[in-house]
C-alpha positions as CSV (number, residue, x, y, z in Angstrom):
1,M,6.0,-3.3,-13.1
2,H,2.9,-4.1,-11.1
3,E,2.0,-2.0,-8.0
4,K,2.6,-5.0,-5.7
5,D,6.2,-5.3,-7.1
6,A,7.0,-1.7,-6.3
7,A,9.0,-1.0,-3.2
8,P,6.8,0.3,-0.3
9,M,7.0,4.0,0.5
10,H,8.5,5.1,3.8
11,P,5.8,5.9,6.2
12,G,7.1,9.5,6.5
13,Q,6.5,10.0,2.8
14,I,2.9,8.8,3.3
15,L,2.6,11.2,6.3
16,L,3.8,14.0,4.0
17,D,1.8,13.1,0.9
18,Q,-1.5,12.0,2.4
19,F,-1.7,14.0,5.6
20,L,0.5,17.1,5.8
21,L,0.3,18.4,2.3
22,P,-3.5,17.9,1.8
23,Q,-4.1,19.7,5.1
24,R,-1.6,22.4,4.4
25,E,0.1,21.5,7.7
26,T,3.7,22.2,8.4
27,I,6.1,19.9,10.1
28,S,6.7,22.6,12.7
29,R,3.1,23.1,13.5
30,L,2.4,19.3,13.6
31,A,5.4,18.8,15.9
32,C,4.1,21.5,18.2
33,K,0.5,20.0,18.3
34,M,1.9,16.5,18.9
35,K,4.4,17.8,21.5
36,V,7.4,16.1,19.8
37,P,10.7,17.7,18.7
38,Q,10.4,19.1,15.2
39,S,13.7,17.4,14.3
40,M,12.3,14.0,15.2
41,L,9.3,14.5,13.0
42,Q,11.5,16.0,10.2
43,R,13.6,12.8,10.3
44,V,10.5,10.6,9.9
45,V,9.2,12.7,7.0
46,N,12.6,12.6,5.4
47,G,12.7,8.8,5.7
48,E,15.7,8.9,8.0
49,S,13.9,7.5,11.1
50,P,11.2,4.9,11.4
51,I,7.8,5.5,13.0
52,S,8.3,4.3,16.6
53,R,5.4,2.9,18.6
54,A,5.3,6.2,20.6
55,M,5.2,8.2,17.3
56,A,2.5,5.9,16.0
57,H,0.4,6.6,19.1
58,K,0.8,10.4,18.7
59,L,0.0,10.3,15.0
60,A,-3.0,8.1,15.6
61,Q,-4.3,10.4,18.3
62,H,-3.8,13.5,16.1
63,Y,-5.2,12.1,12.8
64,G,-7.8,9.6,14.2
65,Q,-6.2,6.6,12.5
66,P,-5.6,3.4,14.5
67,V,-2.1,3.0,15.9
68,D,-1.8,-0.2,13.8
69,F,-2.2,1.9,10.6
70,W,1.1,3.6,11.3
71,L,2.8,0.5,12.6
72,R,1.8,-1.6,9.6
73,L,3.1,1.1,7.3
74,Q,6.5,0.9,9.1
75,L,6.4,-2.9,9.1
76,R,5.6,-3.1,5.4
77,Y,8.5,-0.7,4.7
78,D,10.9,-2.7,6.8
79,Q,10.3,-6.0,5.1
Protein backbone atom coordinates (compact mmCIF):
# COMPACT_ATOMS: atom_id res chain seq x y z
CA MET A 1 0.00 0.00 0.00
CA HIS A 2 1.30 3.44 -0.88
CA GLU A 3 1.37 6.26 1.66
CA LYS A 4 -1.25 8.22 -0.27
CA ASP A 5 -3.55 5.16 -0.14
CA ALA A 6 -3.39 5.01 3.65
CA ALA A 7 -6.27 6.44 5.63
CA PRO A 8 -5.37 9.81 7.12
CA MET A 9 -4.65 10.01 10.83
CA HIS A 10 -7.03 11.78 13.14
CA PRO A 11 -5.62 15.22 13.98
CA GLY A 12 -5.65 14.27 17.66
CA GLN A 13 -3.20 11.46 16.93
CA ILE A 14 -0.94 13.93 15.14
CA LEU A 15 -1.23 16.29 18.10
CA LEU A 16 -0.18 13.46 20.39
CA ASP A 17 2.60 11.99 18.22
CA GLN A 18 4.17 15.16 16.86
CA PHE A 19 3.57 17.69 19.60
CA LEU A 20 2.67 16.29 23.01
CA LEU A 21 4.98 13.27 23.22
CA PRO A 22 8.12 14.91 21.75
CA GLN A 23 7.71 17.85 24.13
CA ARG A 24 6.85 15.58 27.07
CA GLU A 25 3.67 17.58 27.53
CA THR A 26 0.64 16.11 29.25
CA ILE A 27 -2.92 16.62 28.12
CA SER A 28 -3.68 18.06 31.52
CA ARG A 29 -0.91 20.65 31.34
CA LEU A 30 -1.72 21.58 27.75
CA ALA A 31 -5.41 21.99 28.56
CA CYS A 32 -4.50 24.28 31.44
CA LYS A 33 -2.15 26.37 29.29
CA MET A 34 -4.75 26.64 26.52
CA LYS A 35 -7.56 27.28 29.01
CA VAL A 36 -9.77 24.50 27.66
CA PRO A 37 -11.40 21.63 29.57
CA GLN A 38 -9.08 18.66 29.87
CA SER A 39 -11.93 16.36 28.83
CA MET A 40 -12.35 18.27 25.57
CA LEU A 41 -8.67 17.96 24.70
CA GLN A 42 -8.68 14.30 25.76
CA ARG A 43 -11.56 13.57 23.34
CA VAL A 44 -9.61 15.22 20.50
CA VAL A 45 -6.46 13.22 21.29
CA ASN A 46 -8.53 10.02 21.54
CA GLY A 47 -10.03 10.68 18.11
CA GLU A 48 -13.52 11.04 19.58
CA SER A 49 -13.97 14.72 18.69
CA PRO A 50 -12.86 16.80 15.73
CA ILE A 51 -10.62 19.82 16.00
CA SER A 52 -13.04 22.73 15.95
CA ARG A 53 -12.17 26.16 14.60
CA ALA A 54 -11.85 27.43 18.19
CA MET A 55 -9.55 24.53 19.13
CA ALA A 56 -7.49 25.11 15.97
CA HIS A 57 -7.01 28.75 17.00
CA LYS A 58 -5.86 27.74 20.48
CA LEU A 59 -3.49 25.08 19.15
CA ALA A 60 -2.10 27.50 16.58
CA GLN A 61 -1.51 30.11 19.24
CA HIS A 62 0.17 27.62 21.56
CA TYR A 63 2.36 25.82 19.02
CA GLY A 64 2.93 28.64 16.53
CA GLN A 65 1.40 26.72 13.63
CA PRO A 66 -1.06 28.47 11.33
CA VAL A 67 -4.72 27.87 12.16
CA ASP A 68 -5.08 26.37 8.69
CA PHE A 69 -2.57 23.65 9.58
CA TRP A 70 -4.98 22.21 12.14
CA LEU A 71 -8.09 22.80 10.05
CA ARG A 72 -6.53 21.10 7.02
CA LEU A 73 -5.63 18.07 9.13
CA GLN A 74 -9.26 17.81 10.21
CA LEU A 75 -10.56 18.34 6.68
CA ARG A 76 -8.24 15.67 5.29
CA TYR A 77 -9.39 13.25 7.99
CA ASP A 78 -13.08 14.01 7.34
CA GLN A 79 -12.87 13.34 3.60
